[in-house]
FIMIDO-462537 format. One record per residue: chain; y, z, x of N, C-alpha, C, O in turn; residue in one letter; residue number from 1. Coordinates in steps of 0.02 Angstrom, whole numbers, plus 50000, padded with zeros to 5 digits. Each point is the difference from the previous one (the first is absolute). Layout:
 cadena  n.c2  n.c3  n.c1 ca.c2 ca.c3 ca.c1  c.c2  c.c3  c.c1  o.c2  o.c3  o.c1 residuo num
      A     Y     Z     X     Y     Z     X     Y     Z     X     Y     Z     X       A NUM
...
//
This chain:
 cadena  n.c2  n.c3  n.c1 ca.c2 ca.c3 ca.c1  c.c2  c.c3  c.c1  o.c2  o.c3  o.c1 residuo num
      A 47845 51302 49499 49990 49988 50063 49926 49967 50030 49984 49991 50058       M   1
      A 49972 49991 49864 49930 49977 50019 50037 49935 50018 50005 49983 50059       E   2
      A 50011 49994 49911 50053 49897 50021 49981 49991 50049 49958 49955 50009       I   3
      A 50075 50100 50066 49988 50003 50050 49932 49983 50062 49994 49984 50059       L   4
      A 49948 50037 49858 49939 49990 50049 50008 49937 50010 50000 49983 50059       I   5
      A 50008 49967 49893 49989 49939 49982 50058 49951 50045 49984 49953 50035       L   6
      A 50088 50073 49952 50049 49959 50015 50008 49986 50102 50029 49950 50022       L   7
      A 49945 50092 50014 50021 49987 50056 49931 49983 50042 50010 49988 50059       I   8
      A 49921 50010 49919 49960 49943 50034 50012 49954 49976 49996 49953 50039       P   9
      A 50024 50024 49883 50006 49947 49999 50083 49970 50033 50004 49943 50025       L  10
      A 50044 50091 49972 50052 50000 50059 49994 49945 50072 50029 49954 50028       S  11
      A 49913 50087 49977 49961 49994 50092 49971 49945 49986 50007 49948 50034       V  12
      A 49956 50056 49913 49972 49928 50027 50033 49941 49991 49965 49953 50018       V  13
      A 50122 50023 49950 50020 49962 49975 50022 50009 50060 49991 49946 50028       L  14
      A 50031 50090 50008 50056 49972 50084 49935 49997 50037 50021 50008 50057       A  15
      A 49927 49987 49948 49948 49964 50037 49985 49960 49973 49952 49966 50018       L  16
      A 50087 50019 49920 49968 49910 50002 50055 49951 49997 50005 49939 49999       V  17
      A 50026 50102 50002 50093 49963 50020 49996 49988 50074 50026 49952 50028       I  18
      A 49928 50115 50012 50041 49973 50067 49923 49970 50020 49984 50044 50040       G  19
      A 49981 49928 49958 49958 49970 49986 50017 49913 50007 49998 49962 50048       A  20
      A 50018 50029 49883 50044 49950 49981 50035 49978 50051 49989 49952 50037       A  21
      A 50053 50088 49963 50057 49979 50082 49963 49995 50073 50000 49949 50034       F  22
      A 49973 50105 49981 49963 49973 50033 49970 49936 50023 50002 49972 50055       W  23
      A 49953 50004 49857 49976 49932 50037 50071 49953 50004 50020 49982 50055       W  24
      A 50003 50006 49908 50055 49971 50011 50028 49985 50046 50008 49941 50018       S  25
      A 50017 50116 50015 50046 49992 50058 49929 49974 50085 50013 49982 50057       A  26
      A 49915 50031 49907 49969 49975 50048 49970 49938 49984 49955 49981 50037       D  27
      A 50061 49986 49916 50016 49932 50001 50032 49939 49997 49980 49945 49982       N  28
      A 50068 50071 50038 50082 49990 50014 50037 49986 49938 50043 49956 50002       G  29
      A 49948 50072 49950 50058 49998 49940 50054 49996 50012 50035 49968 49961       Q  30
      A 50005 50072 50119 50056 50018 50007 50015 49974 50059 50039 50031 50037       F  31
      A 49943 49932 49974 50020 49960 50058 50062 49965 50001 50042 50012 50044       D  32
      A 49969 49938 49904 50039 49967 50013 50031 50022 49953 49978 49984 49944       D  33
      A 50078 50055 50058 50059 50027 49927 50072 49961 49955 50031 49996 49948       L  34
      A 49960 49977 50139 50098 49950 49978 49962 49916 49995 50045 49958 49991       D  35
      A 49908 50019 50011 49982 49951 49993 50000 49976 49939 50046 49959 49995       G  36
      A 49923 50047 49955 50012 49989 49924 50040 50015 49979 49987 49992 49940       P  37
      A 50074 50032 50064 50055 50028 50005 50054 49945 49994 50038 49985 49954       G  38
      A 49951 49980 50127 50075 49955 50025 49951 49917 49967 50031 49947 50001       Q  39
      A 49887 50054 49973 49973 49944 49980 50045 49955 49958 50011 49939 50001       R  40
      A 50013 50113 49959 49996 50003 49933 50091 49966 50013 50027 49952 49972       I  41
      A 49989 50077 50060 50096 49950 50009 49967 49945 50044 49999 49957 49956       L  42
      A 49978 50016 50091 49990 49959 50032 50003 49932 49950 49961 49999 49953       M  43
      A 50072 49960 50055 50004 49947 49958 49949 49918 50033 49991 49994 50060       D  44
      A 49996 49979 49915 49946 49955 50010 50004 49910 50016 49976 49956 49965       E  45
      A 50055 50036 50087 50058 49944 50017 49961 49947 49998 50031 49947 50004       D  46
      A 49893 50048 49990 49978 49941 50022 50028 49937 49926 50037 50022 49955       R  47
      A 49949 49934 50044 50016 49930 49957 49950 49999 49959 49946 50024 50019       P  48
      A 50062 49941 49904 49943 50011 49965 49970 49940 50060 50020 49983 50055       P  49
      A 49924 49999 49906 49944 49939 49999 50008 49924 49958 50005 49989 49940       N  50
      A 49994 49974 50107 49995 49943 49947 49960 50026 49937 50019 49991 49942       K  51
      A 49938 50033 50074 49959 49968 49936 50033 50046 49947 49962 49994 49952       A  52
      A 50087 50048 50029 50041 50040 49965 50034 49979 50004 50035 50022 49955       D  53
      A 50006 49925 50083 50075 49966 49983 49977 49900 49958 50050 49970 49982       T  54
      A 49901 50003 50011 49973 49948 49991 50017 49995 49924 49979 50047 49967       S  55
      A 50053 49909 50001 49982 49996 49950 49929 49987 49969 49956 49987 50042       E  56
      A 50028 50013 49907 49926 49945 49976 50011 49934 50008 50052 49975 50020       P  57
      A 49899 49997 49965 49992 49940 50019 50030 49936 49912 49977 49993 49944       P  58
      A 50045 49996 50070 50007 49943 49939 49957 49954 49971 49972 49952 50026       A  59
      A 50026 50069 49915 49937 49965 49970 50035 49915 50001 49966 49953 49979       S  60
//
C-alpha cells in the first residue's frame, strides 16, 4: 500500500501534463483542419512538366 503514496501523485502530475499538452495544441490550431492532409495525399498534380525537365542536354 505504500506504493500508492508515490503512484497517486505521479498519475495526477502525468494527467496534468497531458492535459496541458492537449490544451496547448488545441489553442495553437493543431486540430483546425483534420480532413485536409488526408485529402491532399490523394490529389494528383496535373501540371505539365517544366521545359527544363524535358529538354535534352546540348550536343557537344
